[in-house]
VOLUM-269864 format. One record per residue: residue number from 1; residue in one letter; x, y, z of N, C-alpha, C, O in turn. Coordinates in pm, whole numbers. Each point is the difference from the previous one (the first is absolute). Layout:
  seq  type     n_x     n_y     n_z    ca_x    ca_y    ca_z     c_x     c_y     c_z     o_x     o_y     o_z
  NUM     A       X       Y       Z       X       Y       Z       X       Y       Z       X       Y       Z
...
***
This chain:
  seq  type     n_x     n_y     n_z    ca_x    ca_y    ca_z     c_x     c_y     c_z     o_x     o_y     o_z
    1     X     554    -808   -3918     -97      25     109     -28     149       8      81      77      51
    2     X    -196     -39    -102     -36     142      -7     -96      43     110       0     116      41
    3     X     -83    -209       7    -100      34     103      47     -58     133       8    -122      18
    4     X      23     211      75      59     -39     127     -96      31     115     -59     108       5
    5     X      44    -203      84     -76      22     123      94       2     118      93     -81       7
    6     X    -116     172      86      77       6     125    -101      -5     114     -87      86       9
    7     X      99    -185      77     -92     -13     113      71      52     124      97     -60      48
    8     X    -146     172       4      64      67     112      66     128     -49      89      -4     -85
    9     X    -134     117     139      53     129     -45      81      71     105       6     123       1
   10     X      57    -199      88      88      60     100     130      47     -63       7      24    -120
   11     X      95     -11     203     127      54     -47      55     -79    -118      39      57    -101
   12     X     -35    -190     114      56     -83    -106     -95     -11    -118      42      15    -115
   13     X    -171     -42     141     -96     -14    -108     -10     126     -84      -8      -7    -123
   14     X       7     123     188      -6     127     -72     123      18     -89     -10      45    -114
   15     X     126     -81     168     123      12     -79       0     -92    -121      43      39    -108
   16     X     -92    -162     126      -7     -95    -112     -96      51    -106      31      -5    -120
   17     X    -148      53     164     -97      54     -95      59     118     -77     -20      13    -121
   18     X      93      72     192      59     117     -65      99     -39    -108      -6      53    -111
   19     X      98    -145     141     101     -35    -100     -63     -71    -119      47      15    -113
   20     X    -152     -92     136     -69     -66    -112     -69     103     -89       6     -10    -123
   21     X     -71     109     184     -67     104     -77     101      88     -74     -25      42    -113
   22     X     136     -14     177     105      80     -65      59     -74    -119      55      62     -92
   23     X     -65    -195      93      48     -82    -111    -108     -19    -106      18     -79     -93
   24     X    -131     151     105    -104      -3    -101    -106    -106      17     -84     -19     -88
   25     X      87     -54     202     -98    -106      22    -132      57      52      -5     106      62
   26     X    -102    -181     -91    -132      30      55      -9     -68     136      12    -122       9
   27     X     -33     200      96      13     -51     137    -130      15      77     -66     104      -7
   28     X      29    -207      81    -109       5      97      57     -26     138      67    -102      22
   29     X     -92     193      71      39     -20     140    -125     -35      79     -94      80       7
   30     X      92    -199      50    -115     -46      78      30      11     148     100     -54      49
   31     X    -187     123      22      14      15     145    -121     -58      70     -98     -40     -63
   32     X     105      35     198    -105     -64      79    -127      83       6    -109     -55      14
   33     X     122     188     -26    -116      88       9      31     132     -70     113      23     -43
   34     X    -215      63      33      15     126     -73     102      94      65      82      58     -71
   35     X     -84     -40     205     101      88      61     143     -47     -27      89      81     -24
   36     X     -67    -213      28     133     -52     -28      38      23    -146     116      28     -31
   37     X    -213     -40     -59      26      26    -142      36     147     -22      89      31     -79
   38     X    -159      58     147      31     144     -12     136      32      58      73      84     -53
   39     X     -37    -152     162     133      21      60     109     -47     -96     106      62      -9
   40     X    -132    -171     -63      97     -48     -99      17     101    -112     111      27     -45
   41     X    -223      30       0       7     103    -104      84     119      47      86      49     -73
   42     X    -112      -3     195      73     115      53     149     -31      11      84      86     -26
   43     X     -52    -207      65     140     -42      15      72       6    -135     113      49      -9
   44     X    -178     -98     -95      61      -1    -133       7     141     -57     100      38     -61
   45     X    -205      40      80       1     139     -46     118      77      60      69      74     -71
   46     X     -47     -91     200     110      69      68     135     -43     -57      87      84     -22
   47     X     -70    -214      -3     125     -51     -55      24      53    -141     111      39     -34
   48     X    -216     -38     -48      13      51    -136      32     149      -1      80      46     -82
   49     X    -143      27     171      27     145       9     147      26      36      64      88     -57
   50     X     -14    -165     152     140      17      40      94     -35    -115     100      67     -21
   51     X    -134    -174     -53      84     -38    -115       2     110    -105     104      29     -59
   52     X    -220      34      35      -8     109     -97      81     121      47      67      65     -80
   53     X     -75     -35     210      74     113      56     151     -19     -12      75      96     -15
   54     X     -31    -222      21     143     -30     -12      43     -15    -146     117     -28     -28
   55     X    -211      46     -65      33     -13    -140      13    -143     -49      56     -25    -107
   56     X    -110     -70     185       9    -141     -36    -122     -50     -77      -2    -114     -46
   57     X     -99     198      31    -125     -41     -65     -62     120     -68     -15     106      61
   58     X     -22    -122    -188     -53     111     -78    -149      22      19     -45     114       8
   59     X     -33    -222       1    -146      14       0     -63     -89     107     -50    -108     -31
   60     X      51     153     157     -57     -83     108    -148     -29     -19     -48    -106      42
   61     X     -26     197    -103    -144     -21     -19     -25    -116     -96     -95     -77      19
   62     X     179      64    -121     -16    -110     -95      26    -134      67     -67     -99     -29
   63     X     164      96     119      30    -123      74    -118     -36      89     -44    -115       2
   64     X      -6     213      73    -111     -25      91    -125     -46     -74     -78     -79      52
   65     X      61     129    -174    -118     -39     -80       2    -147     -40    -103     -56     -38
   66     X     221      -7      47       9    -143     -34     -29     -91     119       9    -122     -11
   67     X     -44     183     125     -25     -80     122    -144      19      44     -48     113      13
   68     X     -21    -224      12    -133       3      61      11     -51     142      72     -96      28
   69     X    -145     160      63       1     -38     140    -138     -53      36    -100      70     -17
   70     X      94    -193      65    -129     -66      23      -2     -64     138     104     -22      62
   71     X    -225      -7     -15     -18     -67     129     -69    -135     -20     -66     -50      91
   72     X      82      -6    -209     -65    -128     -34     103     -89     -68      48      33    -108
   73     X     -15    -146     170     100     -90     -54     -38     -54    -137      88     -36     -79
   74     X    -216      29      49     -46     -49    -130      53      84    -116       5     -46    -114
   75     X      35     170     143      48      91    -105     134     -44     -60      41      53    -104
   76     X      28    -149     167     127     -47     -57     -19    -124     -86      98     -62     -41
   77     X    -221      24      14     -29    -125     -71      65      -7    -138      39    -108     -43
   78     X     -26     221     -27      51      -2    -138     150      28     -10      51      18    -110
   79     X      19     -15     222     142      34      -1      86    -114     -53     -34    -117      14
   80     X     147     154     -77      97     -99     -47      95     -44     111      50    -112       1
   81     X     -27     203      93      87     -25     115     -62      70     120     -35     118      -8
   82     X      22    -190     118     -47      60     125     109     -16     105      46    -112      26
   83     X      -6     223      33     106       0     102     -63      31     135     -61     105      18
   84     X      76    -196      75     -52      18     136     101      78      83     118     -34       2
   85     X    -166     138      67      87      83      85     -74      39     127       0     116      40
   86     X     -64    -215      24     -74      27     123      92     -23     120     121     -17     -16
   87     X    -180      18     134      75     -16     125      83    -129      -2     -41    -101     -57
   88     X     158     107     121      92    -115       0     -46    -103     104      64     -20     103
   89     X    -176     -44    -135     -58    -102      89     -39    -120     -86     -76      13     -95
   90     X     129    -129     129     -18    -118     -84    -147     -36     -21     -41     -25    -113
   91     X     -37      23     219    -141     -39     -12     -75      92     -95     -80     -46     -82
   92     X     105     176      94     -68      97     -86      38     -19    -146     -85      10     -89
   93     X     213     -36      64      45     -18    -138     -54    -130     -60     -43      -2    -115
   94     X      45    -106     193     -53    -127     -50    -148      14     -36     -44     -48    -104
   95     X     -31     114     190    -142      21     -27     -20      83    -126     -88     -30     -82
   96     X     169     135      65     -13      85    -118      32     -77    -127     -70      16    -100
   97     X     173     -99     100      35     -76    -121    -110     -98     -37     -26     -21    -118
   98     X     -38     -39     217    -112     -90     -28    -114      77     -66     -65     -52     -91
   99     X      40     174     137    -106      83     -59      38      47    -140     -83      -4     -92
  100     X     208      48      74      44      46    -132      -8    -111    -103     -36      24    -115
  101     X      68    -145     156      -4    -114     -92    -138     -18     -60     -13     -41    -116
  102     X     -90      70     194    -138     -15     -48     -46     119     -83     -94     -12     -79
  103     X     158     127      96     -44     124     -63      74      30    -130     -62      36    -100
  104     X     195     -50     101      83      48    -109      -2     -99    -116      -3    -122      21
  105     X       6     174    -143      -7     -83    -121     105    -111       3     109      19      56
  106     X    -140    -134    -115      85    -120      15     145      17     -43      88     -58      63
  107     X     -61     135    -166     138      10     -48      88      95      76     119      10     -29
  108     X    -173      61     126      74     105      68     101     -57     101     -19    -109      53
  109     X     124     185     -29     100     -32     102     -42      67     131     -42     116       0
  110     X      53    -189     109     -25      54     133     134       9      73      71     -99      13
  111     X     -38     218      33     131      22      63     -16      61     137    -100      67      30
  112     X     200     -91      55       0      59     133     123      88      17     109     -33     -47
  113     X    -128     145     114     110      89      36      52     -31     140      70      82      60
  114     X    -102    -200      -8      43     -36     134     151      15      19      78     -24     -93
  115     X     -37      63     213     141      13      33      61    -133      43     122     -16      -3
  116     X    -206     -79      44      59    -117      65     -84    -127      -4      54    -109      17
  117     X    -184     120     -39     -87    -118       9      26     -93    -119       0      46    -114
  118     X      22    -176     138      25     -93    -110    -111       3    -105    -118      -8      33
  119     X     158      19    -158     -95      10    -110     -83    -127     -14    -117       6     -40
  120     X     175    -120      73     -74    -125     -11    -130       3      82    -102     -55     -43
  121     X     106     118     160    -119       6      84    -112      77     -68    -118     -28      23
  122     X     154     125    -106    -100      78     -73     -44     -75    -126    -118       0     -35
  123     X     213     -64     -30     -30     -69    -126    -101    -112      20     -92     -17     -81
  124     X     108     -61     189     -88    -116      19    -139      40      48     -88     -85      12
  125     X      68     213      16    -135      49      31     -81      22    -126    -119      30       6
  126     X     184     -46    -124     -65      23    -128      -8    -129     -81      59    -102      37
  127     X    -132     108    -146      -5    -110     -97      95      24    -116      -4     -71    -101
  128     X      90     173     115      96      33    -106     140      23      59      59     104     -27
  129     X      -6    -196     105     129      23      64     114      26     -98     100      62      34
  130     X    -116    -110    -157     102      23    -101       5     146     -44      96      42     -64
  131     X    -200      35      98      -5     142     -39      13      93     120     -41     115      -5
  132     X      99    -166     113      19      80     122     149      12      28      74     -98      -9
  133     X     -29     218      43     139      21      40      10     127      84     -97      75      13
  134     X     212     -53      44      27     124      71      63     103     -93      93     -32     -74
  135     X    -144     154      79      63     114     -68      18     105     109     -90      80      27
  136     X     208     -80      33      23      80     120      77     128     -33     118      -4     -33
  137     X    -189     116      43      60     132     -22      59      52     131     -23     -58     107
  138     X      99     167    -117      63      59     117     -41     145      15     -23      70     -99
  139     X      15     -26     223     -49     134      34     117     101       5     102     -28      62
  140     X    -117     146    -129    -115      46     -79       1     -58    -142     101       6     -70
  141     X    -215     -61      31      -9     -73    -127      39      85    -121      71     -50     -87
  142     X    -114     178      77      37      78    -118     150      27     -11      49      36    -107
  143     X      25     -53     217     142      36       2      90    -123     -11      93      -1     -80
  144     X    -119    -102     159      89    -115       6     -22     -93    -120    -113     -30     -37
  145     X     223     -14     -22      -6     -73    -126     -21    -150      17     -41     -68     -94
  146     X      68      16     213       0    -145      18    -140     -58      15     -87      58      65
  147     X      67    -176    -126    -120     -81      21      45    -145      15      74     -51     -83
  148     X    -120     -14     190      27    -142      17    -111     -81     -64    -118      20      31
  149     X     153    -112    -120     -95     -92     -60      13    -134      72     109     -57       9
  150     X    -222       7      44       5    -118      85     -99    -106     -51    -116       1      41
  151     X     160     -90    -129     -88    -111     -40      -2    -107     108     100     -23      68
  152     X    -214     -42     -52      -7    -117      88      40    -124     -78      32       9    -119
  153     X     -35    -123     183      30    -127     -69    -101     -29    -111      29     -77     -91
  154     X    -148     139     100    -106     -27     -97     -14     109    -106     -78     -16     -94
  155     X     151     125     107     -10     109     -98      59     -45    -133     109     -57      -4
  156     X    -181      83    -105      49     -41    -131     112      92     -48       9     116      41
  157     X      76    -169    -128     106      81     -60     -58     116     -79      58     108      -4
  158     X    -172    -131     -60     -64     105     -79     -42     116      90      20     116     -36
  159     X     -79    -146     152     -42     105      93     120      82      46      -6     122       5
  160     X     114    -190      28     121      70      45      57      87    -111      39     114      24
  161     X     -35    -167    -146      55      75    -113     -85     122     -33      53     108     -25
  162     X    -185    -125      24     -89     114     -28      13     107     108       1     119     -31
  163     X      10    -161     154      12      95     110     132      75      -5       5     120      27
  164     X     101    -192     -62     131      66     -10      -1     103    -113      54     110      15
  165     X    -114    -146    -127      -8      94    -113     -80     123      40      37     112     -36
  166     X    -146    -131     109     -81     113      44      80      92      92      -3     122     -16
  167     X      73    -180     112      76      78      97     115      75     -66      20     119      26
  168     X      55    -188    -112     122      60     -55     -28      84    -124      47     113     -11
  169     X    -123    -168     -84     -25      73    -123    -117      96      14       2     110     -56
  170     X    -104    -150     133    -117      85      15      19     112     100     -40     113     -25
  171     X     101    -145     140      13     100     107     139      60      11      20      98      71
  172     X      77    -157    -139     136      53       8      69     -30     131      93      72      38
  173     X    -136    -177      32      63     -40     126     104    -108     -26      10     -53    -111
  174     X      67      20     214      95    -110      -6     -53    -115      85     -21      17     120
  175     X       0    -133    -180     -53    -115      72     114     -94      41      96     -19     -73
  176     X    -110     -38     193      86    -110      40     -92    -118      33    -110      18      51
  177     X     157    -138     -80     -80    -120      21      36     -60     135     118     -19      32
  178     X    -221     -11      48      21     -48     136     -71    -134      20    -104     -24     -60
  179     X     161     -61     143     -70    -120      40    -114      35      95       3     102      68
  180     X    -103    -189     -66    -117      22      85      30     -45     143     -42    -107      44
  181     X     115     191      25      29     -22     141     -23     132      72      18     107     -58
  182     X     -57    -114     183     -37     122      74     112     104      -9     117     -32      18
  183     X    -157     156     -48      96     109      -8      63      19    -136      57     105     -28
  184     X     -67    -210     -59      58       7    -134     149      35       9      71     -63      78
  185     X     -21     159    -154     142      35       7      24     119      93      77      -9      95
  186     X    -144     120    -123      33     124      68     -36      -4     148      84      30      84
  187     X    -207     -68     -52     -40       2     140      67    -109      83      17      16     121
  188     X      21    -127    -185      72    -105      73     135      52      49      53     -48     100
  189     X       4     145    -172     125      63      42     -24     125      83      72      26      97
  190     X    -173      52    -134     -22     131      62     -61      -9     140      44      70      91
  191     X    -144    -155     -73     -72      -2     127      90     -39     118      -7      67     103
  192     X      92    -171    -113      90     -28     113      91     117      33      33      23     116
  193     X       8      52    -218      83     119      20     -76     106      81      54      56      95
  194     X    -179     -31    -133     -82      98      73     -26     -47     143       8      78      94
  195     X     -41    -207     -78     -27     -53     133     123      11      89     -11      27     120
  196     X     130     -48    -177     124      13      76      18     143      49      45      22     113
  197     X     -80      76    -198       9     140      41     -99      31     113      33      74      92
  198     X    -153    -131    -100    -100      21     105      50     -60     132     -14      62     105
  199     X      72    -181    -110      52     -63     122     114      83      59      12      11     122
  200     X      70      47    -208     111      84      47     -53     121      75      50      36     107
  201     X    -152      29    -164     -61     115      66     -70     -44     129      12      67     103
  202     X     -85    -178    -108     -77     -51     114      91     -31     118     -38      20     116
  203     X     158     -68    -145      94     -36     107      71     120      59      70     -13     101
  204     X     -87     132    -161      68     119      47     141      14     -52      77      84      47
  205     X     -42    -166    -145     136       3     -55      27     131     -73     112      53       5
  206     X    -215       0     -72      14     128     -72    -139      57     -26     -99     -73       3
  207     X      92     203     -28    -128      63     -31     -38     -27    -146      82     -42     -81
  208     X    -209      67      51     -46     -18    -138      79      89     -94      40     -43    -108
  209     X     -16     167     150      73      94     -86     143     -48     -26      49       7    -112
  210     X      17     -55     218     139     -43     -18      10    -128     -83      93     -16     -79
  211     X    -189     -75      96      -1    -121     -83     -16      38    -146      74     -49     -86
  212     X    -170     135      57     -25      37    -139     115      82     -59      39     -21    -115
  213     X      15     114     194     115      78     -50     118     -92     -27      74      21     -96
  214     X     -56    -121     180     111     -93     -20      -8     -72    -133     101     -15     -68
  215     X    -221     -29      31     -14     -74    -127       2      93    -121      50     -38    -106
  216     X    -104     160     121       0      95    -112     141      53     -25      46       2    -114
  217     X      21      40     221     130      65     -16     117     -99      -1     106      29     -55
  218     X    -127    -146     117     110     -95       9      -7    -113     -99     101     -65     -28
  219     X    -221      39     -27     -14    -110     -95     -65      43    -131     -34     -84     -84
  220     X      17     215      67     -53      58    -125    -142     -48     -31     -38      -5    -117
  221     X     -40     -29     220    -140     -33     -24     -76     130     -24      29     101      64
  222     X    -126    -100    -156     -75     124     -25     -91      39     116     -40     115      13
  223     X       8    -212      72     -91      24     112      33    -102     109      34    -114     -29
  224     X     -46     157     155      27     -90     110    -110    -104      16    -111      21     -49
  225     X     139    -133     116     -98    -109      11    -126      36      78    -107     -53     -30
  226     X     118     141     129    -119      35      78     -87     101     -75    -123      -9       5
  227     X     185     102     -74     -77      90     -87     -66     -79    -112    -113      30     -40
  228     X     182    -131     -10     -57     -85    -105    -118     -79      52    -100     -16     -70
  229     X     109     -34     193    -112     -71      61    -122      91      12    -113     -43     -24
  230     X     136     168      60    -110      97       6     -63      20    -137    -121      14     -11
  231     X     203     -12     -93     -52      17    -137     -80    -122     -43    -108      13     -58
  232     X     161    -131      85     -71    -123     -36    -131     -11      76    -100     -45     -55
  233     X     101      86     181    -112     -18      92      36    -109      99      36    -111     -39
  234     X     -44     143     169      42     -98     100     -94    -119       4      42    -111      35
  235     X    -169     131     -72     -92    -113      -7      40     -96    -113      -6    -122      17
  236     X      45     178    -130      45     -84    -111     131     -69      34      18    -118     -29
  237     X      74     192      92     127     -60      43     -25    -118      93      61    -106     -15
  238     X    -151     123     109     -34    -107      95     -64    -118     -73      34    -115      27
  239     X    -125     142    -120     -68    -107     -73      98     -82     -83      -9    -122      -5
  240     X     103     190     -60     100     -72     -80      90     -83      90      32    -115     -32
  241     X       9     172     145      84     -73      95     -71    -126      50      61    -106      10
  242     X    -188     119      20     -77    -116      48     -12    -107    -106       6    -120      31
  243     X     -23     161    -156      -8     -97    -110     133     -72     -18       2    -122     -22
  244     X     107     195      31     133     -61     -10      25     -96     116      51    -110     -20
  245     X     -87     152     141      23     -85     117     -85    -127      -7      46    -109      35
  246     X    -170     124     -82     -88    -116     -12      59    -104     -95     -11    -120      24
  247     X      73     167    -131      52     -94    -100     134     -61      41      22    -120     -21
  248     X      67     201      79     137     -47      22      35     -26     146      98     -70      28
  249     X    -176     124      66      23     -20     144     140      43      43      57     -57      94
  250     X      -1     156    -160     131      54      36     -19     119      93     -81      88     -30
  251     X     155     -81     144     -19     111      94      19     139     -61     -64      95      43
  252     X     151     -84    -144      25     132     -59    -125      59     -67      -6     121     -22
  253     X     -95    -206     -10    -122      47     -63    -109      36     102    -102      56     -39
  254     X     121     -86     166    -105      24     101     -15     149      27     100      67      25
  255     X    -222     -12     -29     -20     142      28      40      34     144     -47     -66      93
  256     X     132     166     -71      38      39     136    -121      52      79     -95      51     -60
  257     X      97     -62     192    -111      50      81     -32     148     -25    -117      37      -2
  258     X     220      47     -18     -25     142     -25     -84      20    -125     -93      82      -1
  259     X     124    -155    -105     -78      12    -124    -144     -42      25     -93      66     -47
  260     X      73    -173     119    -136     -46      28     -78     102      81    -118      24     -27
  261     X     183      38     126     -69     100      83     -34     125     -81    -107      57      17
  262     X     197     -15    -105     -26     119     -82    -117     -23     -93     -83      89     -19
  263     X      76    -208     -40    -114     -30     -88    -130      -3      81    -102      53     -45
  264     X     105    -112     162    -120      -3      85     -45     141      38    -119      25      16
  265     X     215      66      -2     -31     139      37     -43      85    -120     -38     116      17
  266     X      45    -174    -138     -36      77    -119     110      92     -47     -25      91     -80
  267     X     147    -112     127     114      82     -43      64     -72    -119      95     -76      15
  268     X    -147     103    -133      32     -80    -118      99      66     -94      31     -56    -105
  269     X      19     174     141      95      67     -87     -60     119     -72     -87      68      55
  270     X     132     -43    -175     -40     119     -74    -152       8     -19     -57     109       6
  271     X      -7    -223     -30    -143       6     -32     -86      40     118    -115      40     -19
  272     X     167     -50     142     -77      45     117      63     122      65     -52      52      98
  273     X     164      -6    -153      64     121      53     101     -26     109      69      92      44
  274     X     -58    -217       1      97     -30     105      40    -147      -4     -84     -89     -12
  275     X     213      67      20      56    -134      10     127      12      80      -4      39     117
  276     X     118     -72    -177     127      28      66      31     148      -4      81      49      79
  277     X    -145      22    -170      10     144     -10    -141      58      -4     -98     -72     -20
  278     X      89     204      38    -127      70      -8      -5      79    -128      98      64     -39
  279     X    -215     -68     -28     -18      65    -130    -115      97       6    -104     -28      61
  280     X     121     143    -123    -105     102       1     -99     -26    -113     -96      75     -16
***
């Protein structure tokens, strides 16, 4: 798979496009409009510049030259693999997969970077469910090695094998195979942990700083759960929690009231400058 399409140039989409281009692939990033496409370009340029400054990349201009930024979904028609990385909303993703199915060449694989939405719901929106699966990267994509591969009940073995080869041999990542259930492996374990930390803070049991210091210094975690929630985005954390709760109806997956209020207030973490912590 040499020609890669990425739909959505936000934090995750930009990271996916970057790692594909750094691996020598021809990449098209499709956004909703020209300003969003330009913002995606700026995001990738900044990341490449930082990588070069740290000595992790020799020629950022050559990498950027392998990426086209467009505001027309039709531009991904000739791609071998299209990875969706839009907002974590089921209706939006289902609609996009139905559109991609009509646009993208018949032999191509359609993948989602969803954190939690069942892949089957996306696959049945297409006429090629055997060529649909989840390819879930982790933030920051250029740094973290893990990718979750999530075939649905209808995904063919060939699609899974080709995708695994692309992720591991093409991108140099480590893939793990997950069942198609909300949250997959990592978020099914991580989100209840983060929600528990939010409830602890909400109840006044401990401050955000003390909760995070406790896990970093007492359990050797690289980052505390509330700082991690800010990095993920509180809106994404809430969306994943809601998807998990919808599927399993377990109280531990229910978003706490504090999380819901923060999202309503636009306090989404690092991307808005304020969440459980304030960022300059």
